[in-house]
C-alpha positions as CSV (number, residue, x, y, z in Angstrom):
1,X,-1.5,5.5,-2.4
2,X,0.4,6.3,0.2
3,X,3.5,4.4,0.8
4,X,4.3,4.4,4.6
5,X,7.8,3.2,5.7
6,X,7.8,4.1,9.8
7,X,11.2,2.2,11.7
8,X,12.0,-0.1,8.3
9,X,9.2,-1.3,8.1
10,X,6.8,-0.9,5.5
11,X,2.3,-0.4,5.3
12,X,0.1,0.7,2.9
13,X,-2.2,3.2,3.0
14,X,-5.6,3.9,0.8
15,X,-7.7,7.1,0.4
16,X,-11.0,5.2,-1.2
17,X,-12.4,8.6,-2.4
18,X,-16.0,7.7,-3.5
19,X,-16.9,6.3,0.4
20,X,-14.9,8.8,2.0
21,X,-12.6,6.6,4.7
22,X,-9.6,5.2,4.3
23,X,-7.9,1.8,3.7
24,X,-4.8,0.3,6.5
25,X,-3.5,-2.5,5.4
26,X,-0.1,-4.2,7.9
27,X,1.4,-7.5,6.5
28,X,2.5,-7.6,10.3
29,X,-0.7,-5.7,12.2
30,X,1.1,-3.7,15.8
31,X,-0.2,-1.4,17.5
32,X,3.2,1.1,16.8
33,X,2.2,1.2,12.6
34,X,-1.6,1.9,13.7
35,X,-0.7,5.1,16.5
36,X,0.6,7.1,13.5
37,X,-1.8,7.3,11.0
38,X,-3.7,10.1,12.3
39,X,-0.2,11.5,12.1
40,X,0.4,10.4,8.2
41,X,-3.1,11.8,7.1
42,X,-2.1,15.5,8.5
43,X,0.6,15.0,6.3
44,X,-1.5,14.5,3.0
45,X,-3.6,16.5,3.7
46,X,-0.6,19.0,4.0
47,X,1.2,17.9,0.4
48,X,-2.5,18.0,-1.2
49,X,-2.8,21.7,0.4
50,X,-3.2,23.0,-3.1
51,X,-5.2,20.9,-4.9
52,X,-7.7,21.5,-0.8
53,X,-11.1,21.7,-3.6
54,X,-10.3,19.1,-5.1
55,X,-12.6,16.9,-1.8
56,X,-15.7,17.6,-1.0
57,X,-14.5,16.5,2.5
58,X,-12.1,17.7,4.6
59,X,-10.0,13.9,4.5
60,X,-8.7,14.4,8.2
61,X,-12.1,13.3,9.2
62,X,-12.2,10.7,7.3
63,X,-12.7,6.8,9.5
64,X,-9.2,4.6,9.3
65,X,-10.0,0.7,8.4
66,X,-7.5,-1.3,9.8
67,X,-7.8,-4.0,7.1
68,X,-7.3,-7.3,9.7
69,X,-9.0,-10.0,6.6
70,X,-5.7,-8.9,4.1
71,X,-2.4,-11.2,4.2
72,X,0.6,-11.8,6.6
73,X,3.7,-11.8,6.1
74,X,5.9,-14.9,8.9
75,X,8.8,-13.8,9.8
76,X,10.4,-9.9,8.7
77,X,11.6,-9.5,6.1
78,X,8.6,-9.0,4.0
79,X,6.6,-6.1,3.8
80,X,7.9,-3.8,1.2
81,X,6.5,-6.8,-1.3
82,X,3.6,-7.5,0.7
83,X,3.4,-4.0,-0.3
84,X,3.4,-4.3,-4.1
85,X,0.7,-7.5,-3.6
86,X,-1.8,-5.6,-1.4
87,X,-1.3,-2.4,-4.1
88,X,-1.2,-4.8,-7.2
89,X,-4.2,-6.3,-6.4
90,X,-6.8,-3.8,-5.0
91,X,-6.0,-1.9,-8.7
92,X,-6.0,-5.5,-10.4
93,X,-9.7,-6.0,-8.9
94,X,-12.6,-3.8,-7.3
95,X,-13.5,-5.7,-4.7
96,X,-10.8,-8.1,-4.0
97,X,-10.9,-11.8,-1.3
98,X,-8.1,-11.8,0.5
99,X,-9.5,-14.9,1.4
100,X,-8.0,-16.8,-2.7
101,X,-5.2,-14.6,-1.5
102,X,-4.2,-16.3,1.6
103,X,-1.3,-18.0,0.8
104,X,1.4,-15.6,-0.3
105,X,3.6,-15.9,1.4
106,X,4.1,-19.0,0.3
107,X,4.4,-17.4,-3.3
108,X,7.1,-14.8,-2.3
109,X,10.3,-15.9,-3.2
110,X,8.8,-15.6,-7.0
111,X,6.6,-12.8,-6.8
112,X,10.9,-11.2,-5.7
113,X,11.6,-12.4,-9.3
114,X,8.8,-11.1,-11.1
115,X,9.4,-8.5,-9.8
116,X,13.4,-8.4,-10.5
117,X,13.0,-9.0,-13.4
118,X,9.7,-5.9,-14.8
119,X,12.8,-3.6,-12.8
120,X,15.1,-4.9,-15.9
121,X,12.7,-5.2,-18.0
122,X,11.6,-1.5,-17.6
123,X,15.3,0.0,-17.3
124,X,16.2,-1.7,-20.4
125,X,13.5,0.0,-22.5
126,X,13.9,3.3,-21.0
127,X,18.0,3.1,-21.7
128,X,16.0,2.1,-25.5
129,X,14.4,5.3,-25.2
130,X,17.0,7.3,-24.4
131,X,19.4,5.6,-27.3
């Protein structure tokens, strides 16, 4: 999973290794967000150059699937939270039925509170371990 930030806007690019394709998640779909993806894949390839033998194909040749059925935002500020929720669902479920999660925007305030709580609790646990 690669979190992308382009002009202060967050999206998610996921390499699906078993099936050899890229999945792109964009909560505010725009052509400009898609236009940079080939360059991003090139950078990912270069970053992972030292593990080139880990892949049996060139990841730059994998097709990019644009997931149009994912929940989208209705404002211009929630892209980061949508990326977090996309990652959460992808990690939690093998096959995500995005139709069941169409109401993400309705619950965004709750998600912000949950994420803040997780971060604060994690920080507290880290501080206790350091002491």
